[in-house]
MIMI-328609 format. One line per field, with one value per residue: residue in one letter; x, y, z of N, C-alpha, C, CB in turn. Coordinates in steps of 0.1 Angstrom, whole numbers, plus 5000, padded with zeros to 4 digits. Glycine has a CB too. Layout:
<pts>
resn a,...
npx X,...
npy Y,...
npz Z,...
capx X,...
capy Y,...
capz Z,...
cpx X,...
cpy Y,...
cpz Z,...
cbpx X,...
cbpy Y,...
cbpz Z,...
</pts>
This chain:
<pts>
resn x,x,x,x,x,x,x,x,x,x,x,x,x,x,x,x,x,x,x,x,x,x,x,x,x,x,x,x,x,x,x,x,x,x,x,x,x,x,x,x,x,x,x,x,x,x,x,x,x,x,x,x,x,x,x,x,x,x,x,x,x,x,x,x,x,x,x,x,x,x,x,x,x,x,x,x,x,x,x,x,x,x,x,x,x,x,x,x,x,x,x,x,x,x,x,x,x,x,x,x,x,x,x,x,x,x,x,x,x,x,x,x,x,x,x,x,x,x,x,x,x,x,x,x,x,x,x,x,x,x,x,x,x,x,x,x,x,x,x,x,x,x,x,x,x,x,x,x,x,x,x,x,x,x,x,x,x,x,x,x,x,x,x,x,x,x,x,x,x,x,x,x,x,x,x,x,x,x,x,x,x,x,x,x,x,x,x,x,x,x,x,x,x,x,x
npx 9245,9233,9203,9176,9161,9134,9133,9126,9141,9134,9142,9147,9156,9166,9187,9210,9220,9235,9252,9266,9279,9297,9313,9326,9313,9293,9288,9290,9285,9267,9246,9237,9228,9207,9190,9172,9145,9132,9115,9105,9096,9081,9088,9063,9060,9062,9040,9015,8989,8979,8975,8951,8937,8955,8955,8929,8928,8947,8934,8911,8924,8937,8916,8902,8921,8922,8896,8877,8853,8860,8870,8863,8887,8895,8892,8911,8931,8940,8950,8971,8987,8993,9011,9033,9066,9072,9096,9098,9084,9057,9055,9058,9034,9016,9023,9017,8989,8980,8988,8972,8947,8948,8948,8924,8893,8867,8839,8830,8849,8884,8908,8933,8955,8976,8988,8998,9016,9034,9045,9056,9075,9092,9101,9116,9135,9148,9158,9176,9193,9205,9201,9219,9206,9190,9174,9140,9124,9115,9133,9161,9165,9180,9179,9194,9190,9196,9172,9156,9153,9127,9113,9118,9105,9078,9074,9076,9054,9033,9036,9032,9005,8993,8999,8985,8960,8948,8942,8949,8958,8970,8989,9005,9015,9031,9050,9062,9053,9032,8997,8987,9012,9015,8992,8999,9020,9007,8989,9007,9017,8995,8991,9014,9010,8989,9001
npy 4929,4916,4899,4892,4859,4836,4806,4771,4740,4711,4678,4647,4613,4580,4567,4554,4575,4576,4554,4563,4585,4573,4561,4582,4595,4612,4644,4650,4674,4686,4668,4670,4696,4694,4675,4683,4678,4647,4625,4593,4574,4544,4518,4507,4479,4473,4483,4472,4473,4497,4494,4489,4514,4531,4520,4524,4552,4558,4546,4562,4587,4580,4573,4598,4613,4601,4603,4582,4560,4548,4515,4488,4473,4438,4413,4394,4408,4425,4407,4396,4419,4425,4406,4412,4426,4453,4469,4494,4509,4532,4547,4528,4512,4532,4537,4511,4511,4532,4523,4500,4512,4526,4505,4493,4481,4486,4478,4467,4458,4459,4447,4422,4415,4433,4439,4414,4410,4431,4424,4399,4407,4423,4404,4388,4406,4410,4385,4383,4405,4405,4423,4435,4436,4441,4413,4409,4389,4354,4338,4318,4289,4260,4235,4205,4178,4184,4197,4181,4191,4186,4186,4213,4226,4217,4229,4256,4259,4254,4275,4297,4293,4295,4322,4334,4329,4305,4310,4300,4314,4337,4326,4313,4335,4346,4326,4329,4315,4302,4298,4273,4258,4257,4243,4218,4210,4208,4187,4167,4164,4155,4130,4117,4116,4098,4074
npz 1092,1121,1127,1149,1152,1153,1150,1142,1138,1121,1118,1101,1101,1089,1098,1122,1144,1167,1165,1142,1152,1170,1151,1141,1119,1120,1133,1168,1182,1165,1165,1193,1193,1175,1187,1207,1212,1208,1186,1182,1155,1150,1126,1101,1102,1129,1140,1132,1139,1131,1104,1090,1093,1080,1055,1047,1047,1027,1005,1003,0997,0973,0957,0956,0942,0916,0909,0914,0930,0962,0968,0990,1012,1013,1039,1035,1022,1042,1060,1044,1041,1068,1074,1060,1056,1049,1039,1027,1044,1054,1031,1012,1015,1008,0981,0970,0974,0958,0933,0931,0931,0907,0889,0895,0884,0889,0910,0943,0960,0966,0944,0948,0933,0925,0949,0957,0936,0940,0965,0959,0941,0956,0975,0957,0949,0973,0977,0955,0959,0988,1018,1045,1076,1108,1121,1124,1122,1121,1147,1143,1158,1165,1183,1193,1171,1137,1114,1085,1050,1042,1066,1075,1054,1058,1083,1076,1059,1076,1094,1077,1069,1094,1100,1080,1087,1078,1052,1020,0997,1007,1023,1003,0990,1010,1012,0988,0967,0940,0942,0932,0934,0962,0968,0957,0973,0997,0991,0986,1012,1025,1013,1021,1048,1050,1042
capx 9238,9226,9189,9171,9152,9127,9132,9127,9146,9129,9151,9143,9166,9164,9200,9213,9230,9244,9262,9274,9288,9308,9322,9330,9307,9283,9293,9283,9280,9255,9236,9232,9221,9194,9182,9165,9133,9132,9103,9109,9084,9085,9084,9050,9060,9062,9027,9005,8975,8975,8975,8937,8934,8964,8950,8916,8932,8954,8924,8904,8933,8940,8903,8899,8931,8918,8881,8869,8848,8870,8865,8866,8897,8890,8899,8922,8941,8945,8958,8983,8996,8998,9022,9044,9077,9073,9109,9097,9076,9044,9055,9056,9020,9009,9025,9009,8974,8978,8989,8960,8935,8950,8945,8911,8884,8854,8834,8830,8861,8897,8915,8946,8966,8987,8995,9005,9027,9044,9051,9065,9086,9101,9107,9126,9146,9156,9166,9186,9202,9203,9205,9223,9198,9187,9163,9129,9115,9116,9146,9165,9171,9179,9184,9194,9191,9194,9161,9158,9146,9112,9108,9118,9094,9066,9073,9073,9041,9024,9037,9026,8991,8989,8999,8975,8947,8942,8940,8960,8963,8979,9001,9013,9022,9041,9061,9068,9048,9019,8987,8988,9024,9013,8982,9006,9027,8997,8983,9017,9018,8983,8994,9025,9004,8980,9008
capy 4932,4905,4900,4881,4850,4826,4795,4758,4731,4698,4669,4633,4604,4566,4562,4553,4586,4573,4546,4571,4593,4564,4558,4595,4598,4623,4653,4649,4687,4689,4659,4675,4708,4691,4665,4688,4670,4636,4617,4581,4568,4530,4514,4501,4465,4473,4488,4467,4476,4509,4491,4491,4528,4537,4515,4532,4566,4559,4543,4575,4596,4576,4574,4612,4617,4596,4605,4569,4556,4540,4502,4483,4463,4426,4408,4386,4418,4430,4396,4396,4431,4425,4396,4417,4432,4467,4475,4508,4516,4537,4551,4516,4510,4542,4534,4499,4514,4541,4514,4491,4520,4529,4493,4489,4481,4487,4468,4473,4452,4462,4435,4419,4411,4442,4438,4402,4412,4440,4417,4389,4414,4427,4392,4384,4416,4408,4372,4386,4414,4405,4435,4432,4443,4434,4405,4409,4378,4342,4334,4304,4282,4246,4227,4190,4173,4194,4192,4179,4201,4183,4191,4227,4230,4215,4240,4269,4259,4255,4289,4306,4291,4301,4337,4337,4325,4294,4314,4295,4324,4346,4317,4311,4347,4347,4317,4332,4304,4303,4290,4259,4252,4254,4232,4206,4207,4203,4174,4157,4161,4146,4116,4111,4113,4086,4062
capz 1104,1127,1130,1157,1145,1161,1140,1147,1128,1122,1110,1102,1095,1091,1102,1137,1146,1178,1159,1133,1160,1175,1140,1136,1106,1123,1144,1180,1186,1157,1171,1205,1190,1169,1194,1219,1214,1198,1184,1174,1149,1147,1112,1100,1106,1143,1145,1122,1143,1123,1090,1085,1092,1070,1042,1043,1044,1014,0996,1001,0990,0959,0950,0953,0932,0903,0908,0914,0943,0970,0971,1004,1013,1019,1051,1030,1019,1054,1065,1036,1044,1082,1074,1051,1063,1046,1039,1023,1054,1051,1017,1003,1015,1000,0966,0967,0973,0946,0921,0931,0927,0893,0882,0899,0873,0894,0920,0957,0968,0960,0940,0956,0924,0924,0961,0956,0926,0946,0976,0953,0934,0967,0980,0947,0950,0986,0974,0945,0965,1002,1025,1059,1085,1120,1118,1134,1117,1129,1151,1139,1169,1162,1194,1190,1157,1126,1106,1071,1042,1042,1079,1074,1045,1065,1094,1070,1053,1087,1099,1067,1070,1107,1099,1070,1093,1070,1038,1012,0988,1014,1027,0991,0987,1021,1009,0975,0958,0934,0949,0928,0939,0976,0968,0954,0985,1007,0987,0988,1026,1029,1008,1029,1061,1049,1039
cpx 9231,9212,9184,9161,9146,9124,9133,9132,9141,9137,9145,9154,9161,9177,9202,9224,9240,9256,9272,9283,9300,9318,9328,9325,9296,9288,9284,9277,9267,9243,9229,9224,9207,9185,9176,9153,9132,9119,9107,9096,9088,9081,9070,9050,9059,9049,9016,8991,8970,8973,8961,8934,8942,8959,8938,8919,8938,8944,8916,8911,8935,8927,8899,8909,8927,8903,8874,8864,8858,8863,8869,8877,8891,8898,8912,8934,8948,8954,8971,8992,9001,9009,9034,9053,9077,9086,9109,9088,9063,9044,9053,9041,9012,9010,9017,8994,8972,8979,8977,8948,8936,8946,8931,8900,8870,8850,8836,8842,8873,8903,8929,8958,8978,8995,9004,9018,9038,9052,9061,9077,9096,9108,9118,9137,9154,9164,9178,9197,9200,9209,9208,9214,9195,9174,9152,9119,9117,9130,9149,9172,9169,9186,9184,9197,9188,9182,9164,9150,9131,9106,9107,9106,9080,9063,9070,9059,9031,9024,9030,9010,8986,8988,8988,8961,8940,8940,8952,8966,8973,8991,9010,9021,9034,9053,9068,9065,9036,9009,8987,9000,9022,9003,8989,9014,9018,8991,8994,9019,9006,8985,9004,9019,8995,8988,9018
cpy 4920,4908,4889,4872,4840,4814,4781,4749,4717,4689,4655,4625,4589,4559,4562,4563,4583,4564,4554,4580,4585,4561,4571,4599,4608,4631,4653,4663,4690,4680,4665,4688,4705,4682,4670,4681,4659,4628,4605,4575,4554,4527,4507,4486,4463,4478,4485,4470,4489,4506,4494,4506,4535,4532,4522,4546,4567,4555,4555,4585,4593,4577,4589,4617,4613,4596,4592,4567,4547,4526,4498,4473,4450,4422,4400,4396,4423,4419,4395,4407,4431,4415,4401,4426,4448,4473,4490,4515,4521,4541,4540,4512,4519,4540,4522,4503,4523,4532,4505,4499,4524,4517,4488,4491,4483,4476,4474,4468,4454,4448,4434,4417,4420,4442,4426,4403,4420,4432,4406,4395,4418,4415,4387,4393,4413,4395,4375,4395,4415,4417,4431,4441,4435,4426,4406,4399,4366,4340,4320,4298,4267,4238,4212,4187,4183,4189,4190,4190,4199,4188,4206,4232,4228,4226,4253,4270,4261,4269,4299,4305,4296,4316,4342,4334,4315,4298,4310,4304,4333,4338,4315,4323,4349,4338,4319,4321,4309,4295,4275,4251,4248,4243,4218,4201,4201,4190,4163,4154,4152,4132,4109,4108,4101,4073,4059
cpz 1109,1130,1139,1149,1155,1152,1147,1135,1131,1113,1112,1096,1097,1095,1117,1139,1157,1173,1150,1140,1165,1164,1134,1122,1108,1135,1156,1184,1178,1162,1183,1203,1183,1177,1207,1222,1204,1198,1176,1169,1144,1132,1113,1105,1121,1149,1135,1126,1136,1108,1084,1083,1081,1056,1038,1040,1030,1002,0993,0994,0976,0951,0946,0942,0918,0900,0906,0928,0950,0973,0985,1003,1019,1031,1047,1027,1032,1061,1058,1040,1058,1083,1066,1059,1061,1047,1035,1033,1049,1036,1008,1003,1007,0985,0962,0965,0961,0933,0920,0927,0912,0884,0885,0887,0877,0904,0933,0965,0960,0956,0946,0946,0925,0937,0962,0947,0933,0957,0970,0947,0945,0973,0970,0948,0962,0984,0965,0951,0980,1009,1040,1068,1097,1117,1129,1129,1127,1134,1147,1151,1166,1173,1189,1176,1147,1117,1092,1064,1042,1055,1080,1065,1051,1076,1088,1065,1065,1093,1090,1068,1084,1106,1090,1074,1084,1056,1029,1002,0995,1018,1015,0989,0998,1018,0996,0965,0951,0943,0945,0933,0954,0977,0966,0966,0996,1004,0989,1003,1031,1025,1017,1043,1061,1047,1051
cbpx 9229,9234,9180,9164,9160,9114,9142,9114,9162,9113,9166,9130,9180,9158,9212,9217,9223,9237,9256,9265,9280,9302,9315,9346,9301,9269,9294,9292,9290,9257,9242,9243,9229,9197,9190,9162,9120,9144,9091,9116,9080,9078,9094,9045,9073,9073,9027,9007,8974,8985,8979,8927,8937,8978,8947,8906,8942,8966,8915,8899,8947,8945,8891,8901,8945,8924,8879,8879,8834,8874,8870,8853,8909,8891,8890,8919,8935,8933,8951,8980,8988,8986,9017,9038,9090,9063,9119,9091,9084,9040,9069,9064,9015,9014,9040,9010,8970,8988,9002,8957,8935,8964,8955,8906,8885,8844,8842,8817,8859,8906,8917,8944,8961,8983,8985,8996,9022,9037,9041,9057,9081,9093,9097,9120,9140,9146,9156,9181,9200,9208,9194,9238,9185,9184,9167,9122,9119,9111,9148,9173,9164,9186,9177,9181,9183,9207,9149,9152,9152,9110,9117,9131,9094,9065,9085,9083,9038,9028,9052,9030,8987,8999,9013,8978,8938,8930,8938,8955,8951,8972,8996,9004,9013,9035,9055,9083,9046,9019,8973,8988,9036,9007,8971,9015,9035,8985,8979,9031,9017,8970,8999,9037,8996,8971,9016
cbpy 4945,4900,4902,4886,4842,4832,4796,4752,4731,4697,4670,4631,4606,4560,4571,4539,4599,4565,4534,4579,4600,4551,4550,4596,4585,4617,4667,4643,4698,4686,4645,4677,4717,4683,4653,4703,4679,4626,4625,4571,4577,4520,4504,4502,4458,4480,4503,4452,4478,4520,4477,4484,4535,4533,4500,4531,4571,4549,4532,4580,4597,4562,4568,4620,4612,4582,4614,4557,4550,4547,4492,4476,4467,4414,4399,4379,4429,4434,4382,4397,4444,4421,4383,4425,4426,4474,4468,4508,4527,4548,4558,4504,4510,4556,4532,4489,4522,4552,4505,4485,4533,4533,4482,4496,4469,4488,4455,4469,4437,4470,4435,4408,4410,4457,4438,4390,4419,4452,4410,4381,4427,4434,4380,4384,4430,4406,4362,4392,4428,4392,4446,4434,4449,4443,4390,4423,4374,4330,4336,4304,4286,4243,4228,4184,4160,4196,4202,4165,4201,4168,4185,4233,4221,4201,4240,4271,4246,4245,4293,4303,4276,4297,4342,4331,4337,4290,4330,4282,4332,4352,4304,4307,4359,4344,4303,4333,4291,4299,4296,4258,4261,4267,4235,4207,4219,4214,4175,4163,4174,4152,4116,4121,4125,4088,4063
cbpz 1102,1140,1117,1170,1134,1168,1129,1152,1128,1119,1115,1095,1101,1079,1096,1141,1148,1190,1151,1123,1172,1180,1129,1136,1100,1125,1139,1191,1183,1142,1174,1215,1180,1156,1197,1217,1214,1201,1178,1183,1136,1156,1106,1086,1100,1149,1148,1119,1158,1125,1088,1094,1106,1072,1043,1055,1055,1013,1001,1015,0998,0958,0959,0966,0935,0901,0896,0910,0943,0983,0961,1010,1021,1008,1059,1017,1011,1064,1064,1021,1042,1091,1070,1039,1059,1054,1030,1009,1061,1060,1014,1008,1030,1003,0964,0978,0986,0946,0923,0945,0935,0890,0885,0912,0864,0883,0918,0964,0971,0969,0924,0965,0910,0922,0973,0951,0914,0952,0985,0943,0927,0978,0982,0933,0951,0998,0968,0933,0959,1008,1025,1062,1078,1132,1117,1135,1103,1121,1166,1126,1183,1148,1207,1195,1155,1117,1107,1067,1028,1041,1091,1069,1032,1071,1102,1058,1046,1098,1101,1053,1070,1119,1094,1056,1095,1076,1037,1005,0982,1027,1032,0979,0988,1034,1009,0976,0965,0919,0948,0912,0938,0983,0958,0942,0990,1009,0972,0983,1034,1023,0994,1031,1066,1036,1027
</pts>
């Protein structure tokens, strides 16, 4: 016996359904039944202005879960995170914060070590297993003469320092280097500039 129902179906995906329909990998009739009202939520890397609010929310949530007082995030941490790509989106930020809170040993400022470690681990993973995806990073445009590796290195260091607002620790993390390794490169550049 058929019974009337007043139901709503809410679906979410991180796949490009229009592309999947063109490739006959998703039924168009199902798409049009489900897509009466669409809400597109951009990835975290496209709305970093929300980073501070999300960071504080997850800090409060993690602190309550493990019954510790919530420490304050440093400006250096916010700069580091605002320059990170977040391939795992908001869930990745939440996991980073919960891990940092679990490792936090007290004090009023949240330590950055676990965040740096997570970002370096993700950068290594991406280097070991490159994933084909649309680039929203730096466009590579090389008009005229092809640059040398030294010129590219210098440009990368300058860009990392600019994005890190001059903070060498954050710049080193962005470059996938230790801070002493970045300091050696900067010292070498200063020596070369003097000679």
